[in-house]
C-alpha positions as CSV (number, residue, x, y, z in Angstrom):
1,M,69.7,126.5,81.8
2,M,70.5,125.5,85.5
3,N,71.4,128.1,87.6
4,S,73.8,127.6,90.5
5,H,71.1,127.4,93.0
6,W,69.2,124.5,91.4
7,T,72.7,123.1,91.0
8,M,73.7,123.4,94.7
9,G,70.2,121.9,95.6
10,L,70.3,119.0,93.5
11,L,74.3,118.2,94.7
12,T,73.0,118.4,98.2
13,C,69.4,116.7,98.2
14,G,70.3,114.4,95.7
15,P,72.6,112.1,98.4
16,F,70.3,112.7,101.1
17,V,67.6,111.1,99.1
18,L,69.8,108.5,98.1
19,A,70.6,107.9,101.9
20,L,66.9,107.7,103.0
21,A,66.4,105.0,100.3
22,A,68.8,102.8,101.3
23,W,67.9,103.2,105.0
24,A,64.6,101.9,103.8
25,S,66.0,99.3,102.2
26,Q,67.8,98.0,105.2
27,F,64.6,98.3,107.0
28,W,63.1,96.0,104.8
29,M,65.5,93.5,104.4
30,W,66.4,93.4,108.3
31,R,65.0,90.1,108.9
32,R,66.5,88.4,105.7
33,Q,69.8,89.8,106.3
34,K,71.0,91.5,109.2
35,P,73.9,94.3,108.0
36,G,77.2,94.0,109.3
37,S,78.9,96.6,111.3
38,M,80.9,97.9,108.5
39,T,77.7,98.4,106.4
40,L,76.0,100.2,109.2
41,A,79.1,102.6,109.8
42,A,79.3,103.3,106.3
43,L,75.7,103.9,105.9
44,G,75.3,105.9,109.0
45,I,78.6,108.5,108.1
46,F,77.3,108.7,105.0
47,S,73.7,109.8,105.9
48,A,75.3,111.9,108.3
49,S,77.3,113.9,105.5
50,A,74.2,113.9,103.4
51,S,72.1,115.4,106.4
52,L,74.7,118.0,107.0
53,A,74.8,119.0,103.4
54,V,71.0,119.4,103.1
55,W,70.9,121.4,106.5
56,T,73.9,123.8,105.1
57,F,72.2,124.3,101.9
58,F,68.5,125.1,103.6
59,Y,70.1,126.8,106.2
60,Y,71.9,129.5,103.9
61,D,69.1,129.3,101.3
62,F,66.5,131.0,103.7
63,R,69.1,133.1,105.6
64,P,69.6,136.7,104.3
65,P,72.7,137.0,102.2
66,S,75.8,138.8,103.6
67,N,78.2,138.0,100.9
68,P,81.3,137.7,102.5
69,P,84.6,136.8,100.8
70,P,84.7,132.9,100.1
71,W,87.3,132.5,102.7
72,Q,85.2,133.9,105.5
73,D,82.1,132.2,104.7
74,S,80.9,129.9,106.9
75,E,78.8,127.9,104.1
76,I,81.9,127.0,102.2
77,F,83.8,126.1,105.7
78,I,81.2,123.6,106.6
79,I,81.1,122.3,102.6
80,V,84.8,121.8,103.2
81,L,84.4,120.1,106.6
82,L,82.3,117.3,104.4
83,L,85.4,115.8,102.8
84,L,86.8,113.8,105.5
85,P,83.6,112.1,106.4
86,V,82.9,111.3,102.9
87,M,86.0,109.9,102.2
88,V,85.7,107.7,105.4
89,A,82.1,106.5,104.4
90,M,83.6,105.7,101.2
91,L,86.5,103.3,102.5
92,F,84.0,101.8,104.9
93,A,81.8,101.1,102.0
94,L,84.8,99.4,100.4
95,G,85.5,97.5,103.4
96,A,82.1,96.6,103.9
97,V,81.7,94.9,100.1
98,L,84.9,93.2,100.9
99,R,83.3,91.9,104.1
100,G,80.1,90.5,102.1
101,A,77.5,93.4,102.3
102,P,75.2,94.1,99.4
103,K,77.0,95.4,96.4
104,W,74.1,97.4,95.6
105,L,73.8,99.1,98.8
106,M,77.4,99.9,99.1
107,A,76.9,101.2,95.4
108,I,74.3,103.7,96.6
109,V,77.0,104.9,99.2
110,E,79.7,105.4,96.8
111,I,77.6,107.1,94.2
112,G,76.0,109.4,96.5
113,S,79.2,110.1,98.0
114,L,80.5,111.4,94.7
115,P,78.6,114.7,94.9
116,L,79.5,115.7,98.1
117,L,83.1,114.9,97.2
118,F,82.8,117.1,94.3
119,L,81.3,119.7,96.5
120,S,83.9,119.6,98.9
121,C,86.5,119.7,96.5
122,M,85.1,122.8,94.5
123,A,84.5,124.7,98.2
124,I,88.2,123.9,98.9
125,G,89.3,125.6,95.3
126,A,86.9,128.4,96.3
127,V,89.1,129.3,98.9
């Protein structure tokens, strides 16, 4: 059975690993097919959101616990702030697919955004 520490780690680090894989694939495919601006915007916003989630997880994991109530906890506040950029990245990914971006690449953005969206919604519910 997984405890909440491992679950939080998987939900924050998983999208970051997917973002790194998406950037690596773009690096290898750069000469064959140059990505459009919507594709790069979706991937960039998603990567920034995933990086913030990983940073938040590790920063508050190694920090001594202070145990404030949820409405005063800055970790929960930062996770709630992920909601808007994650939704924007998902919309940009949809727009990039409609403009002809590789569907598998935008599927990585969409699938990787779901755990971050879930975390943001759960953090909103905690407040």
